[in-house]
C-alpha positions in Angstrom: 48.3 10.9 26.6 46.1 8.3 25.0 45.3 6.6 28.2 44.3 9.4 29.8 41.9 10.2 26.8 40.5 6.9 27.1 39.9 7.4 31.0 38.3 10.8 30.1 36.3 9.1 27.4 34.8 6.5 29.9 34.4 9.0 32.7 32.0 11.0 30.3 30.4 8.1 28.6 29.2 6.0 31.7 27.6 9.2 33.7 26.0 10.3 30.7 24.5 7.0 29.7 23.3 6.4 33.1 21.6 9.6 33.5 19.8 9.4 30.2 18.7 6.0 31.2 17.6 7.0 34.7 15.9 10.2 33.3 13.9 8.3 30.7 12.9 5.5 33.0 11.7 8.0 35.7 9.6 9.9 33.3 8.1 6.8 31.6 7.4 5.0 34.7 6.0 7.9 36.7 3.5 8.6 33.9 3.1 4.9 33.0 1.2 4.5 36.5 -2.0 5.9 34.8 -1.8 3.4 32.1 -1.2 0.5 34.5 -4.2 1.6 36.7 -6.5 1.7 33.7 -5.2 -1.5 32.3 -5.7 -3.4 35.6 -9.1 -1.8 36.2 -8.1 0.6 39.1 -6.5 -2.2 41.3 -3.6 -0.3 42.5 -1.4 -2.9 44.1 -1.3 -5.1 40.9 -0.7 -1.9 38.6 2.1 -0.7 40.7 3.9 -4.0 41.2 3.5 -4.5 37.2 4.8 -0.9 36.6 7.8 -1.6 38.9 8.6 -4.6 37.2 8.7 -2.9 33.8 10.8 -0.3 35.2 13.3 -2.8 36.6 13.4 -4.5 33.3 13.8 -1.3 31.4 16.9 -0.4 33.8 18.5 -3.8 33.2 18.1 -3.8 29.5 19.3 -0.2 29.1 22.1 -0.2 31.6 23.2 -3.4 30.2 23.1 -2.4 26.5 25.0 0.9 27.5 27.8 -1.2 29.1 27.9 -3.5 26.4 28.6 -0.7 23.7 31.2 1.0 26.2 34.6 -0.1 24.3 36.4 2.5 22.5 38.1 0.7 19.7 41.0 3.2 18.7 44.5 2.4 19.1 45.7 5.9 18.7 43.2 8.6 20.1 43.2 12.3 19.9 40.8 14.7 21.3 38.8 15.2 18.3 38.3 11.6 17.7 37.4 11.1 21.2 34.5 13.7 20.8 33.3 12.1 17.8 33.4 8.7 19.2 31.7 10.0 22.3 29.0 11.9 20.0 28.2 8.6 18.0 28.0 6.4 21.3 25.9 8.8 23.2 23.9 9.7 20.1 23.2 6.0 19.2 22.5 5.2 22.8 20.0 8.1 23.0 18.1 6.6 19.8 18.1 3.2 21.3 16.6 4.7 24.5 14.0 6.7 22.3 13.2 3.1 20.4 12.7 1.5 23.9 10.5 4.4 25.1 8.1 4.1 22.1 8.0 0.1 22.7 7.1 0.6 26.1 4.5 3.2 25.2 3.1 0.8 22.6 2.9 -2.0 25.2 1.0 0.5 27.5 -1.5 1.4 24.9 -1.8 -2.1 23.7 -2.5 -3.2 27.3 -5.0 -0.5 27.8 -7.0 -1.4 24.5 -7.0 -5.0 25.5 -8.3 -4.0 29.0 -11.0 -1.8 27.5 -12.0 -4.9 25.1 -12.2 -7.1 28.0 -14.4 -4.6 30.0 -16.7 -4.2 26.9 -17.1 -8.1 26.5 -17.9 -8.3 30.3 -20.6 -5.7 29.9 -22.2 -7.5 26.9 -22.0 -10.8 28.9 -23.5 -9.1 31.8 -26.4 -7.5 29.8 -27.1 -10.8 28.0 -27.7 -12.5 31.3 -30.0 -10.1 32.4 
């Protein structure tokens, strides 16, 4: 009976963790294209390539972390404990994904700010040469 509960637990956790990761990544990087285009001054090839690299890194970090924390450390396991363990694991992983989402947004906004500052410096240097 206990072995079946472990299998059920893993069978629930893995798809939920992967679906959450893919949903967050897809949403973040589909909308991140706008930031990347702004950061790279409208140069679409470099913006899309960078966005894709960020996306791959996001998948690797988050899927890796999800698999790292997969272990259920109960010797005896009943249904209530399984539900509580899955809630804690999925909830913790969701919080982790939220932190990663905001970290990526911070990086997007920081890149956008740096790109704007560089454009302003170029404009000032151009006016000074005129």
